[in-house]
mmCIF file of the N, C-alpha and C atoms, coordinates in Angstrom:
data_MODEL
# 
_entry.id   MODEL 
# 
loop_
_atom_site.group_PDB 
_atom_site.id 
_atom_site.type_symbol 
_atom_site.label_atom_id 
_atom_site.label_alt_id 
_atom_site.label_comp_id 
_atom_site.label_asym_id 
_atom_site.label_entity_id 
_atom_site.label_seq_id 
_atom_site.pdbx_PDB_ins_code 
_atom_site.Cartn_x 
_atom_site.Cartn_y 
_atom_site.Cartn_z 
_atom_site.occupancy 
_atom_site.B_iso_or_equiv 
_atom_site.pdbx_formal_charge 
_atom_site.auth_seq_id 
_atom_site.auth_comp_id 
_atom_site.auth_asym_id 
_atom_site.auth_atom_id 
_atom_site.pdbx_PDB_model_num 
ATOM 1   N N  . MET A 1 1  ? 22.997 -14.348 10.181  1.00 0.00 ? 1  MET A N  1 
ATOM 2   C CA . MET A 1 1  ? 22.570 -12.991 10.428  1.00 0.00 ? 1  MET A CA 1 
ATOM 3   C C  . MET A 1 1  ? 21.245 -13.046 11.189  1.00 0.00 ? 1  MET A C  1 
ATOM 4   N N  . ASP A 1 2  ? 21.183 -12.353 12.305  1.00 0.00 ? 2  ASP A N  1 
ATOM 5   C CA . ASP A 1 2  ? 19.969 -12.283 13.098  1.00 0.00 ? 2  ASP A CA 1 
ATOM 6   C C  . ASP A 1 2  ? 19.311 -10.924 12.845  1.00 0.00 ? 2  ASP A C  1 
ATOM 7   N N  . VAL A 1 3  ? 18.249 -10.925 12.060  1.00 0.00 ? 3  VAL A N  1 
ATOM 8   C CA . VAL A 1 3  ? 17.567 -9.685  11.691  1.00 0.00 ? 3  VAL A CA 1 
ATOM 9   C C  . VAL A 1 3  ? 16.210 -9.647  12.367  1.00 0.00 ? 3  VAL A C  1 
ATOM 10  N N  . THR A 1 4  ? 15.938 -8.583  13.082  1.00 0.00 ? 4  THR A N  1 
ATOM 11  C CA . THR A 1 4  ? 14.633 -8.437  13.730  1.00 0.00 ? 4  THR A CA 1 
ATOM 12  C C  . THR A 1 4  ? 13.736 -7.440  13.002  1.00 0.00 ? 4  THR A C  1 
ATOM 13  N N  . THR A 1 5  ? 14.332 -6.593  12.162  1.00 0.00 ? 5  THR A N  1 
ATOM 14  C CA . THR A 1 5  ? 13.552 -5.592  11.438  1.00 0.00 ? 5  THR A CA 1 
ATOM 15  C C  . THR A 1 5  ? 14.015 -5.501  9.992   1.00 0.00 ? 5  THR A C  1 
ATOM 16  N N  . ILE A 1 6  ? 13.053 -5.542  9.068   1.00 0.00 ? 6  ILE A N  1 
ATOM 17  C CA . ILE A 1 6  ? 13.335 -5.294  7.653   1.00 0.00 ? 6  ILE A CA 1 
ATOM 18  C C  . ILE A 1 6  ? 12.339 -4.233  7.191   1.00 0.00 ? 6  ILE A C  1 
ATOM 19  N N  . LYS A 1 7  ? 12.834 -3.160  6.632   1.00 0.00 ? 7  LYS A N  1 
ATOM 20  C CA . LYS A 1 7  ? 11.974 -2.098  6.117   1.00 0.00 ? 7  LYS A CA 1 
ATOM 21  C C  . LYS A 1 7  ? 12.358 -1.859  4.668   1.00 0.00 ? 7  LYS A C  1 
ATOM 22  N N  . ILE A 1 8  ? 11.377 -1.982  3.777   1.00 0.00 ? 8  ILE A N  1 
ATOM 23  C CA . ILE A 1 8  ? 11.597 -1.727  2.357   1.00 0.00 ? 8  ILE A CA 1 
ATOM 24  C C  . ILE A 1 8  ? 10.624 -0.642  1.933   1.00 0.00 ? 8  ILE A C  1 
ATOM 25  N N  . GLU A 1 9  ? 11.142 0.407   1.357   1.00 0.00 ? 9  GLU A N  1 
ATOM 26  C CA . GLU A 1 9  ? 10.309 1.530   0.944   1.00 0.00 ? 9  GLU A CA 1 
ATOM 27  C C  . GLU A 1 9  ? 10.683 1.919   -0.479  1.00 0.00 ? 9  GLU A C  1 
ATOM 28  N N  . ILE A 1 10 ? 9.675  2.092   -1.307  1.00 0.00 ? 10 ILE A N  1 
ATOM 29  C CA . ILE A 1 10 ? 9.883  2.555   -2.673  1.00 0.00 ? 10 ILE A CA 1 
ATOM 30  C C  . ILE A 1 10 ? 9.081  3.834   -2.837  1.00 0.00 ? 10 ILE A C  1 
ATOM 31  N N  . ARG A 1 11 ? 9.773  4.919   -3.080  1.00 0.00 ? 11 ARG A N  1 
ATOM 32  C CA . ARG A 1 11 ? 9.104  6.198   -3.283  1.00 0.00 ? 11 ARG A CA 1 
ATOM 33  C C  . ARG A 1 11 ? 9.206  6.570   -4.748  1.00 0.00 ? 11 ARG A C  1 
ATOM 34  N N  . LYS A 1 12 ? 8.078  6.885   -5.342  1.00 0.00 ? 12 LYS A N  1 
ATOM 35  C CA . LYS A 1 12 ? 8.043  7.221   -6.764  1.00 0.00 ? 12 LYS A CA 1 
ATOM 36  C C  . LYS A 1 12 ? 7.813  8.720   -6.911  1.00 0.00 ? 12 LYS A C  1 
ATOM 37  N N  . HIS A 1 13 ? 8.641  9.349   -7.739  1.00 0.00 ? 13 HIS A N  1 
ATOM 38  C CA . HIS A 1 13 ? 8.524  10.782  -8.009  1.00 0.00 ? 13 HIS A CA 1 
ATOM 39  C C  . HIS A 1 13 ? 8.252  10.978  -9.491  1.00 0.00 ? 13 HIS A C  1 
ATOM 40  N N  . HIS A 1 14 ? 7.502  11.984  -9.824  1.00 0.00 ? 14 HIS A N  1 
ATOM 41  C CA . HIS A 1 14 ? 7.292  12.345  -11.225 1.00 0.00 ? 14 HIS A CA 1 
ATOM 42  C C  . HIS A 1 14 ? 8.184  13.543  -11.526 1.00 0.00 ? 14 HIS A C  1 
ATOM 43  N N  . VAL A 1 15 ? 9.152  13.356  -12.399 1.00 0.00 ? 15 VAL A N  1 
ATOM 44  C CA . VAL A 1 15 ? 10.074 14.433  -12.731 1.00 0.00 ? 15 VAL A CA 1 
ATOM 45  C C  . VAL A 1 15 ? 9.672  15.085  -14.046 1.00 0.00 ? 15 VAL A C  1 
ATOM 46  N N  . LEU A 1 16 ? 9.558  14.284  -15.077 1.00 0.00 ? 16 LEU A N  1 
ATOM 47  C CA . LEU A 1 16 ? 9.123  14.746  -16.387 1.00 0.00 ? 16 LEU A CA 1 
ATOM 48  C C  . LEU A 1 16 ? 7.978  13.859  -16.839 1.00 0.00 ? 16 LEU A C  1 
ATOM 49  N N  . GLU A 1 17 ? 7.217  14.307  -17.787 1.00 0.00 ? 17 GLU A N  1 
ATOM 50  C CA . GLU A 1 17 ? 6.121  13.502  -18.314 1.00 0.00 ? 17 GLU A CA 1 
ATOM 51  C C  . GLU A 1 17 ? 6.658  12.176  -18.832 1.00 0.00 ? 17 GLU A C  1 
ATOM 52  N N  . GLY A 1 18 ? 6.151  11.082  -18.299 1.00 0.00 ? 18 GLY A N  1 
ATOM 53  C CA . GLY A 1 18 ? 6.552  9.758   -18.742 1.00 0.00 ? 18 GLY A CA 1 
ATOM 54  C C  . GLY A 1 18 ? 7.820  9.212   -18.105 1.00 0.00 ? 18 GLY A C  1 
ATOM 55  N N  . VAL A 1 19 ? 8.464  9.989   -17.222 1.00 0.00 ? 19 VAL A N  1 
ATOM 56  C CA . VAL A 1 19 ? 9.696  9.542   -16.565 1.00 0.00 ? 19 VAL A CA 1 
ATOM 57  C C  . VAL A 1 19 ? 9.428  9.419   -15.068 1.00 0.00 ? 19 VAL A C  1 
ATOM 58  N N  . LYS A 1 20 ? 9.805  8.285   -14.487 1.00 0.00 ? 20 LYS A N  1 
ATOM 59  C CA . LYS A 1 20 ? 9.629  8.040   -13.062 1.00 0.00 ? 20 LYS A CA 1 
ATOM 60  C C  . LYS A 1 20 ? 10.997 8.002   -12.391 1.00 0.00 ? 20 LYS A C  1 
ATOM 61  N N  . VAL A 1 21 ? 11.112 8.607   -11.252 1.00 0.00 ? 21 VAL A N  1 
ATOM 62  C CA . VAL A 1 21 ? 12.308 8.508   -10.423 1.00 0.00 ? 21 VAL A CA 1 
ATOM 63  C C  . VAL A 1 21 ? 11.918 7.697   -9.200  1.00 0.00 ? 21 VAL A C  1 
ATOM 64  N N  . LEU A 1 22 ? 12.646 6.616   -8.937  1.00 0.00 ? 22 LEU A N  1 
ATOM 65  C CA . LEU A 1 22 ? 12.370 5.752   -7.796  1.00 0.00 ? 22 LEU A CA 1 
ATOM 66  C C  . LEU A 1 22 ? 13.479 5.890   -6.766  1.00 0.00 ? 22 LEU A C  1 
ATOM 67  N N  . ASP A 1 23 ? 13.084 6.078   -5.518  1.00 0.00 ? 23 ASP A N  1 
ATOM 68  C CA . ASP A 1 23 ? 14.013 5.968   -4.399  1.00 0.00 ? 23 ASP A CA 1 
ATOM 69  C C  . ASP A 1 23 ? 13.743 4.625   -3.751  1.00 0.00 ? 23 ASP A C  1 
ATOM 70  N N  . LEU A 1 24 ? 14.722 3.755   -3.734  1.00 0.00 ? 24 LEU A N  1 
ATOM 71  C CA . LEU A 1 24 ? 14.617 2.458   -3.098  1.00 0.00 ? 24 LEU A CA 1 
ATOM 72  C C  . LEU A 1 24 ? 15.392 2.524   -1.797  1.00 0.00 ? 24 LEU A C  1 
ATOM 73  N N  . VAL A 1 25 ? 14.698 2.309   -0.673  1.00 0.00 ? 25 VAL A N  1 
ATOM 74  C CA . VAL A 1 25 ? 15.320 2.362   0.645   1.00 0.00 ? 25 VAL A CA 1 
ATOM 75  C C  . VAL A 1 25 ? 15.108 1.016   1.321   1.00 0.00 ? 25 VAL A C  1 
ATOM 76  N N  . ILE A 1 26 ? 16.196 0.349   1.692   1.00 0.00 ? 26 ILE A N  1 
ATOM 77  C CA . ILE A 1 26 ? 16.125 -0.917  2.407   1.00 0.00 ? 26 ILE A CA 1 
ATOM 78  C C  . ILE A 1 26 ? 16.920 -0.761  3.692   1.00 0.00 ? 26 ILE A C  1 
ATOM 79  N N  . GLU A 1 27 ? 16.251 -1.002  4.821   1.00 0.00 ? 27 GLU A N  1 
ATOM 80  C CA . GLU A 1 27 ? 16.905 -0.903  6.120   1.00 0.00 ? 27 GLU A CA 1 
ATOM 81  C C  . GLU A 1 27 ? 16.727 -2.218  6.869   1.00 0.00 ? 27 GLU A C  1 
ATOM 82  N N  . THR A 1 28 ? 17.800 -2.711  7.422   1.00 0.00 ? 28 THR A N  1 
ATOM 83  C CA . THR A 1 28 ? 17.740 -3.863  8.326   1.00 0.00 ? 28 THR A CA 1 
ATOM 84  C C  . THR A 1 28 ? 18.498 -3.479  9.589   1.00 0.00 ? 28 THR A C  1 
ATOM 85  N N  . ASP A 1 29 ? 18.609 -4.425  10.497  1.00 0.00 ? 29 ASP A N  1 
ATOM 86  C CA . ASP A 1 29 ? 19.346 -4.150  11.722  1.00 0.00 ? 29 ASP A CA 1 
ATOM 87  C C  . ASP A 1 29 ? 20.807 -3.821  11.445  1.00 0.00 ? 29 ASP A C  1 
ATOM 88  N N  . GLU A 1 30 ? 21.351 -4.389  10.363  1.00 0.00 ? 30 GLU A N  1 
ATOM 89  C CA . GLU A 1 30 ? 22.778 -4.260  10.108  1.00 0.00 ? 30 GLU A CA 1 
ATOM 90  C C  . GLU A 1 30 ? 23.148 -3.401  8.901   1.00 0.00 ? 30 GLU A C  1 
ATOM 91  N N  . GLU A 1 31 ? 22.218 -3.187  7.976   1.00 0.00 ? 31 GLU A N  1 
ATOM 92  C CA . GLU A 1 31 ? 22.564 -2.474  6.742   1.00 0.00 ? 31 GLU A CA 1 
ATOM 93  C C  . GLU A 1 31 ? 21.492 -1.469  6.350   1.00 0.00 ? 31 GLU A C  1 
ATOM 94  N N  . ASN A 1 32 ? 21.920 -0.406  5.697   1.00 0.00 ? 32 ASN A N  1 
ATOM 95  C CA . ASN A 1 32 ? 21.019 0.576   5.112   1.00 0.00 ? 32 ASN A CA 1 
ATOM 96  C C  . ASN A 1 32 ? 21.457 0.800   3.667   1.00 0.00 ? 32 ASN A C  1 
ATOM 97  N N  . LEU A 1 33 ? 20.513 0.716   2.750   1.00 0.00 ? 33 LEU A N  1 
ATOM 98  C CA . LEU A 1 33 ? 20.793 0.909   1.337   1.00 0.00 ? 33 LEU A CA 1 
ATOM 99  C C  . LEU A 1 33 ? 19.800 1.929   0.792   1.00 0.00 ? 33 LEU A C  1 
ATOM 100 N N  . VAL A 1 34 ? 20.315 2.945   0.109   1.00 0.00 ? 34 VAL A N  1 
ATOM 101 C CA . VAL A 1 34 ? 19.463 3.932   -0.553  1.00 0.00 ? 34 VAL A CA 1 
ATOM 102 C C  . VAL A 1 34 ? 19.956 4.047   -1.983  1.00 0.00 ? 34 VAL A C  1 
ATOM 103 N N  . LYS A 1 35 ? 19.060 3.814   -2.935  1.00 0.00 ? 35 LYS A N  1 
ATOM 104 C CA . LYS A 1 35 ? 19.429 3.855   -4.347  1.00 0.00 ? 35 LYS A CA 1 
ATOM 105 C C  . LYS A 1 35 ? 18.353 4.610   -5.113  1.00 0.00 ? 35 LYS A C  1 
ATOM 106 N N  . GLN A 1 36 ? 18.736 5.471   -6.030  1.00 0.00 ? 36 GLN A N  1 
ATOM 107 C CA . GLN A 1 36 ? 17.772 6.210   -6.836  1.00 0.00 ? 36 GLN A CA 1 
ATOM 108 C C  . GLN A 1 36 ? 17.971 5.843   -8.299  1.00 0.00 ? 36 GLN A C  1 
ATOM 109 N N  . THR A 1 37 ? 16.863 5.574   -8.983  1.00 0.00 ? 37 THR A N  1 
ATOM 110 C CA . THR A 1 37 ? 16.924 5.224   -10.396 1.00 0.00 ? 37 THR A CA 1 
ATOM 111 C C  . THR A 1 37 ? 15.890 6.033   -11.169 1.00 0.00 ? 37 THR A C  1 
ATOM 112 N N  . GLN A 1 38 ? 16.098 6.157   -12.473 1.00 0.00 ? 38 GLN A N  1 
ATOM 113 C CA . GLN A 1 38 ? 15.141 6.820   -13.354 1.00 0.00 ? 38 GLN A CA 1 
ATOM 114 C C  . GLN A 1 38 ? 14.733 5.853   -14.446 1.00 0.00 ? 38 GLN A C  1 
ATOM 115 N N  . HIS A 1 39 ? 13.447 5.848   -14.757 1.00 0.00 ? 39 HIS A N  1 
ATOM 116 C CA . HIS A 1 39 ? 12.931 4.966   -15.795 1.00 0.00 ? 39 HIS A CA 1 
ATOM 117 C C  . HIS A 1 39 ? 11.802 5.655   -16.536 1.00 0.00 ? 39 HIS A C  1 
ATOM 118 N N  . LYS A 1 40 ? 11.687 5.349   -17.827 1.00 0.00 ? 40 LYS A N  1 
ATOM 119 C CA . LYS A 1 40 ? 10.487 5.722   -18.565 1.00 0.00 ? 40 LYS A CA 1 
ATOM 120 C C  . LYS A 1 40 ? 9.399  4.730   -18.189 1.00 0.00 ? 40 LYS A C  1 
ATOM 121 N N  . GLU A 1 41 ? 8.144  5.160   -18.222 1.00 0.00 ? 41 GLU A N  1 
ATOM 122 C CA . GLU A 1 41 ? 7.045  4.283   -17.849 1.00 0.00 ? 41 GLU A CA 1 
ATOM 123 C C  . GLU A 1 41 ? 6.997  3.039   -18.727 1.00 0.00 ? 41 GLU A C  1 
ATOM 124 N N  . SER A 1 42 ? 7.409  3.166   -19.979 1.00 0.00 ? 42 SER A N  1 
ATOM 125 C CA . SER A 1 42 ? 7.362  2.024   -20.892 1.00 0.00 ? 42 SER A CA 1 
ATOM 126 C C  . SER A 1 42 ? 8.603  1.129   -20.784 1.00 0.00 ? 42 SER A C  1 
ATOM 127 N N  . ASP A 1 43 ? 9.548  1.488   -19.929 1.00 0.00 ? 43 ASP A N  1 
ATOM 128 C CA . ASP A 1 43 ? 10.798 0.742   -19.767 1.00 0.00 ? 43 ASP A CA 1 
ATOM 129 C C  . ASP A 1 43 ? 10.526 -0.634  -19.161 1.00 0.00 ? 43 ASP A C  1 
ATOM 130 N N  . ARG A 1 44 ? 11.004 -1.692  -19.823 1.00 0.00 ? 44 ARG A N  1 
ATOM 131 C CA . ARG A 1 44 ? 10.792 -3.054  -19.312 1.00 0.00 ? 44 ARG A CA 1 
ATOM 132 C C  . ARG A 1 44 ? 11.447 -3.264  -17.949 1.00 0.00 ? 44 ARG A C  1 
ATOM 133 N N  . ALA A 1 45 ? 12.596 -2.650  -17.728 1.00 0.00 ? 45 ALA A N  1 
ATOM 134 C CA . ALA A 1 45 ? 13.282 -2.810  -16.444 1.00 0.00 ? 45 ALA A CA 1 
ATOM 135 C C  . ALA A 1 45 ? 12.412 -2.281  -15.310 1.00 0.00 ? 45 ALA A C  1 
ATOM 136 N N  . TYR A 1 46 ? 11.745 -1.151  -15.536 1.00 0.00 ? 46 TYR A N  1 
ATOM 137 C CA . TYR A 1 46 ? 10.849 -0.573  -14.532 1.00 0.00 ? 46 TYR A CA 1 
ATOM 138 C C  . TYR A 1 46 ? 9.673  -1.509  -14.280 1.00 0.00 ? 46 TYR A C  1 
ATOM 139 N N  . GLN A 1 47 ? 9.068  -2.014  -15.335 1.00 0.00 ? 47 GLN A N  1 
ATOM 140 C CA . GLN A 1 47 ? 7.924  -2.916  -15.195 1.00 0.00 ? 47 GLN A CA 1 
ATOM 141 C C  . GLN A 1 47 ? 8.333  -4.211  -14.497 1.00 0.00 ? 47 GLN A C  1 
ATOM 142 N N  . ASN A 1 48 ? 9.496  -4.762  -14.849 1.00 0.00 ? 48 ASN A N  1 
ATOM 143 C CA . ASN A 1 48 ? 9.983  -5.982  -14.201 1.00 0.00 ? 48 ASN A CA 1 
ATOM 144 C C  . ASN A 1 48 ? 10.314 -5.737  -12.734 1.00 0.00 ? 48 ASN A C  1 
ATOM 145 N N  . PHE A 1 49 ? 10.853 -4.571  -12.429 1.00 0.00 ? 49 PHE A N  1 
ATOM 146 C CA . PHE A 1 49 ? 11.165 -4.227  -11.040 1.00 0.00 ? 49 PHE A CA 1 
ATOM 147 C C  . PHE A 1 49 ? 9.900  -4.238  -10.194 1.00 0.00 ? 49 PHE A C  1 
ATOM 148 N N  . VAL A 1 50 ? 8.843  -3.627  -10.696 1.00 0.00 ? 50 VAL A N  1 
ATOM 149 C CA . VAL A 1 50 ? 7.576  -3.575  -9.958  1.00 0.00 ? 50 VAL A CA 1 
ATOM 150 C C  . VAL A 1 50 ? 7.012  -4.982  -9.767  1.00 0.00 ? 50 VAL A C  1 
ATOM 151 N N  . LYS A 1 51 ? 7.010  -5.788  -10.814 1.00 0.00 ? 51 LYS A N  1 
ATOM 152 C CA . LYS A 1 51 ? 6.500  -7.158  -10.709 1.00 0.00 ? 51 LYS A CA 1 
ATOM 153 C C  . LYS A 1 51 ? 7.310  -7.973  -9.705  1.00 0.00 ? 51 LYS A C  1 
ATOM 154 N N  . GLU A 1 52 ? 8.619  -7.832  -9.743  1.00 0.00 ? 52 GLU A N  1 
ATOM 155 C CA . GLU A 1 52 ? 9.487  -8.583  -8.829  1.00 0.00 ? 52 GLU A CA 1 
ATOM 156 C C  . GLU A 1 52 ? 9.294  -8.130  -7.384  1.00 0.00 ? 52 GLU A C  1 
ATOM 157 N N  . ALA A 1 53 ? 9.138  -6.839  -7.164  1.00 0.00 ? 53 ALA A N  1 
ATOM 158 C CA . ALA A 1 53 ? 8.896  -6.333  -5.805  1.00 0.00 ? 53 ALA A CA 1 
ATOM 159 C C  . ALA A 1 53 ? 7.586  -6.890  -5.248  1.00 0.00 ? 53 ALA A C  1 
ATOM 160 N N  . ILE A 1 54 ? 6.568  -6.963  -6.067  1.00 0.00 ? 54 ILE A N  1 
ATOM 161 C CA . ILE A 1 54 ? 5.287  -7.521  -5.635  1.00 0.00 ? 54 ILE A CA 1 
ATOM 162 C C  . ILE A 1 54 ? 5.428  -9.010  -5.355  1.00 0.00 ? 54 ILE A C  1 
ATOM 163 N N  . ARG A 1 55 ? 6.140  -9.735  -6.208  1.00 0.00 ? 55 ARG A N  1 
ATOM 164 C CA . ARG A 1 55 ? 6.327  -11.173 -6.005  1.00 0.00 ? 55 ARG A CA 1 
ATOM 165 C C  . ARG A 1 55 ? 7.051  -11.456 -4.695  1.00 0.00 ? 55 ARG A C  1 
ATOM 166 N N  . ILE A 1 56 ? 8.129  -10.721 -4.427  1.00 0.00 ? 56 ILE A N  1 
ATOM 167 C CA . ILE A 1 56 ? 8.888  -10.928 -3.192  1.00 0.00 ? 56 ILE A CA 1 
ATOM 168 C C  . ILE A 1 56 ? 8.036  -10.588 -1.973  1.00 0.00 ? 56 ILE A C  1 
ATOM 169 N N  . SER A 1 57 ? 7.266  -9.529  -2.050  1.00 0.00 ? 57 SER A N  1 
ATOM 170 C CA . SER A 1 57 ? 6.401  -9.142  -0.932  1.00 0.00 ? 57 SER A CA 1 
ATOM 171 C C  . SER A 1 57 ? 5.377  -10.224 -0.624  1.00 0.00 ? 57 SER A C  1 
ATOM 172 N N  . LYS A 1 58 ? 4.764  -10.774 -1.663  1.00 0.00 ? 58 LYS A N  1 
ATOM 173 C CA . LYS A 1 58 ? 3.787  -11.847 -1.467  1.00 0.00 ? 58 LYS A CA 1 
ATOM 174 C C  . LYS A 1 58 ? 4.447  -13.087 -0.882  1.00 0.00 ? 58 LYS A C  1 
ATOM 175 N N  . GLU A 1 59 ? 5.634  -13.413 -1.393  1.00 0.00 ? 59 GLU A N  1 
ATOM 176 C CA . GLU A 1 59 ? 6.352  -14.585 -0.904  1.00 0.00 ? 59 GLU A CA 1 
ATOM 177 C C  . GLU A 1 59 ? 6.666  -14.453 0.593   1.00 0.00 ? 59 GLU A C  1 
ATOM 178 N N  . LEU A 1 60 ? 7.106  -13.280 1.005   1.00 0.00 ? 60 LEU A N  1 
ATOM 179 C CA . LEU A 1 60 ? 7.398  -13.056 2.417   1.00 0.00 ? 60 LEU A CA 1 
ATOM 180 C C  . LEU A 1 60 ? 6.130  -13.061 3.267   1.00 0.00 ? 60 LEU A C  1 
ATOM 181 N N  . ALA A 1 61 ? 5.055  -12.484 2.730   1.00 0.00 ? 61 ALA A N  1 
ATOM 182 C CA . ALA A 1 61 ? 3.814  -12.386 3.491   1.00 0.00 ? 61 ALA A CA 1 
ATOM 183 C C  . ALA A 1 61 ? 3.181  -13.752 3.748   1.00 0.00 ? 61 ALA A C  1 
ATOM 184 N N  . TYR A 1 62 ? 3.329  -14.668 2.803   1.00 0.00 ? 62 TYR A N  1 
ATOM 185 C CA . TYR A 1 62 ? 2.674  -15.971 2.921   1.00 0.00 ? 62 TYR A CA 1 
ATOM 186 C C  . TYR A 1 62 ? 3.643  -17.108 3.260   1.00 0.00 ? 62 TYR A C  1 
ATOM 187 N N  . ALA A 1 63 ? 4.865  -16.770 3.637   1.00 0.00 ? 63 ALA A N  1 
ATOM 188 C CA . ALA A 1 63 ? 5.858  -17.798 3.943   1.00 0.00 ? 63 ALA A CA 1 
ATOM 189 C C  . ALA A 1 63 ? 5.468  -18.572 5.202   1.00 0.00 ? 63 ALA A C  1 
ATOM 190 N N  . ARG A 1 64 ? 5.698  -19.870 5.158   1.00 0.00 ? 64 ARG A N  1 
ATOM 191 C CA . ARG A 1 64 ? 5.432  -20.707 6.335   1.00 0.00 ? 64 ARG A CA 1 
ATOM 192 C C  . ARG A 1 64 ? 6.501  -20.480 7.385   1.00 0.00 ? 64 ARG A C  1 
ATOM 193 N N  . ILE A 1 65 ? 6.091  -20.516 8.619   1.00 0.00 ? 65 ILE A N  1 
ATOM 194 C CA . ILE A 1 65 ? 7.052  -20.423 9.728   1.00 0.00 ? 65 ILE A CA 1 
ATOM 195 C C  . ILE A 1 65 ? 7.610  -21.817 9.955   1.00 0.00 ? 65 ILE A C  1 
ATOM 196 N N  . GLU A 1 66 ? 8.910  -21.923 9.936   1.00 0.00 ? 66 GLU A N  1 
ATOM 197 C CA . GLU A 1 66 ? 9.556  -23.238 10.112  1.00 0.00 ? 66 GLU A CA 1 
ATOM 198 C C  . GLU A 1 66 ? 10.244 -23.327 11.446  1.00 0.00 ? 66 GLU A C  1 
# 
């Protein structure tokens, strides 16, 4: 796959007190994915999602060019 553009966007909405709605948008040259999820702030899945998104972003930002 030859990808020249990758765009990842996470939009957070406040719907109810303590509940977050996330819009996850991933666009590449070949695919577009839009997914919406709801999580309580104390939800481990939400916390793990945020940590994983940060880890992947750092990994891509500091990756060596081969």
